[in-house]
C-alpha atoms as one frame of an Amber mdcrd trajectory, in Angstrom:
protein
  28.180   5.737  19.247  28.156   4.759  15.567  24.764   3.935  14.123  24.316
   1.321  11.451  23.447   3.127   8.198  21.256   0.204   7.136  19.125   0.610
  10.259  18.687   4.277   9.431  17.843   3.398   5.827  15.360   0.759   6.985
  13.712   3.314   9.256  13.457   5.756   6.353  12.038   3.049   4.083   9.438
   2.031   6.663   8.424   5.660   7.036   8.066   5.887   3.251   5.838   2.802
   3.283   3.605   4.405   5.916   3.398   7.646   3.945   2.531   5.724   0.785
  -0.153   3.799   2.679  -1.587   7.058   3.983  -1.644   8.498   0.460  -3.358
   5.341  -0.814  -5.951   5.646   1.936  -6.649   9.239   0.923  -7.013   8.175
  -2.724  -9.392   5.364  -1.798 -11.442   7.713   0.388 -11.729  10.204  -2.483
 -12.718   7.382  -4.827 -15.391   6.187  -2.385 -16.756   9.726  -1.975 -17.073
  10.117  -5.745 -18.771   6.720  -6.042 -21.204   7.811  -3.314 -22.022  10.944
  -5.309 -22.798   8.789  -8.343 -25.054   6.515  -6.295 -26.791   9.583  -4.870
 -27.444  10.982  -8.357 -28.702   7.614  -9.565 -31.011   7.409  -6.554 -32.359
  10.912  -7.182 -33.011  10.100 -10.849 -34.809   6.875  -9.904 -36.958   8.714
  -7.355 -37.821  11.373  -9.943 -38.870   8.730 -12.454 -40.946   6.875  -9.879
 -42.642  10.070  -8.731 -43.350  11.117 -12.321 -45.102   7.856 -13.084 -47.247
   8.080  -9.962 -48.456  11.645 -10.593 -51.813  12.161 -12.306 -50.638  14.889
 -14.668 -47.423  13.047 -15.324 -47.065  14.282 -18.911 -46.402  17.823 -17.636
 -44.083  16.530 -14.948 -42.282  14.376 -17.504 -41.179  17.448 -19.447 -39.748
  19.015 -16.295 -38.213  15.703 -15.278 -36.619  15.236 -18.696 -34.828  18.556
 -18.374 -33.760  17.723 -14.825 -32.629  14.229 -15.845 -30.557  15.665 -18.696
 -28.825  17.895 -16.159 -28.301  14.928 -13.839 -26.858  12.857 -16.687 -24.397
  15.610 -17.585 -23.383  15.882 -13.936 -23.094  12.088 -13.747 -20.781  12.013
 -16.774 -18.613  14.665 -15.134 -18.513  12.709 -11.898 -17.692   9.502 -13.807
 -14.704  11.302 -15.317 -13.671  12.337 -11.804 -14.078   8.723 -10.697 -11.832
   7.522 -13.508  -9.166  10.026 -12.452  -9.530   8.951  -8.805  -9.248   5.273
  -9.765  -6.100   6.046 -11.762  -4.612   7.871  -8.766  -5.493   4.928  -6.530
  -3.782   2.573  -8.957  -0.683   4.740  -8.979  -0.744   4.928  -5.178  -0.953
   1.123  -5.007   2.120   0.958  -7.235   3.968   3.367  -4.961   3.032   1.319
  -1.884   4.257  -1.850  -3.581   7.526  -0.190  -4.618   8.120   1.236  -1.145
   7.390  -2.139   0.462   9.782  -3.840  -1.925  12.494  -1.299  -1.112  11.970
  -1.753   2.629  12.001  -5.535   2.271  15.219  -5.351   0.240  16.933  -3.347
   2.977  15.584  -5.729   5.620  16.807  -8.736   3.638  20.229  -7.127   3.200
  20.418  -6.552   6.955  19.459 -10.181   7.624  22.048 -11.431   5.130  24.678
  -9.213   6.677  23.751 -10.462  10.166  23.898 -14.068   8.919  27.353 -13.427
   7.427  28.568 -11.865  10.680  27.176 -14.819  12.630  28.780 -17.300  10.224
  32.132 -15.527  10.607  31.791 -15.566  14.398  30.947 -19.280  14.287  33.943
 -19.939  12.027  36.265 -18.087  14.402  34.836 -19.875  17.393  35.294 -23.218
  15.655  38.884 -22.248  14.772  39.585 -21.468  18.453  38.041 -24.790  19.493
  40.155 -26.606  16.882  43.298 -24.863  18.182  42.435 -25.920  21.718  41.823
 -29.489  20.584  45.158 -29.577  18.719  46.953 -28.157  21.739  45.388 -30.748
  24.044  46.221 -33.543  21.580  49.869 -32.427  21.390  50.109 -32.305  25.178
  48.734 -35.808  25.420  51.231 -37.122  22.865  54.116 -35.503  24.714  53.006
 -36.872  28.038  53.098 -40.469  26.790
């Protein structure tokens, strides 16, 4: 049994699309995790500021908080850099998904065009046979008169 190479190629392309989608999902999950870390740091900094203002001896706490906030800001900058890298990877993964989809659609379109050409050829042959039958019947009628 001979398999159509385009069907095999289409299967491979569809598999590539699914793999690219999976990779994009992993990139988006990593991006979301990093964004959650940033929100967590921002929340911790806000809570520290709010607590510092509510404390009676807040001037002493403010010195400790300033050191802690400087550490949080440095960590936040590092995480923002990680987020930028993750966003870039997500963008690249989106491009790969789009390219893989386009490749799969091109193979699918080629298969449809090929099938349409085969069907058109079959229709042409069938019409030719019907025309031959009609000519034969017309000749028989002329001879019988």
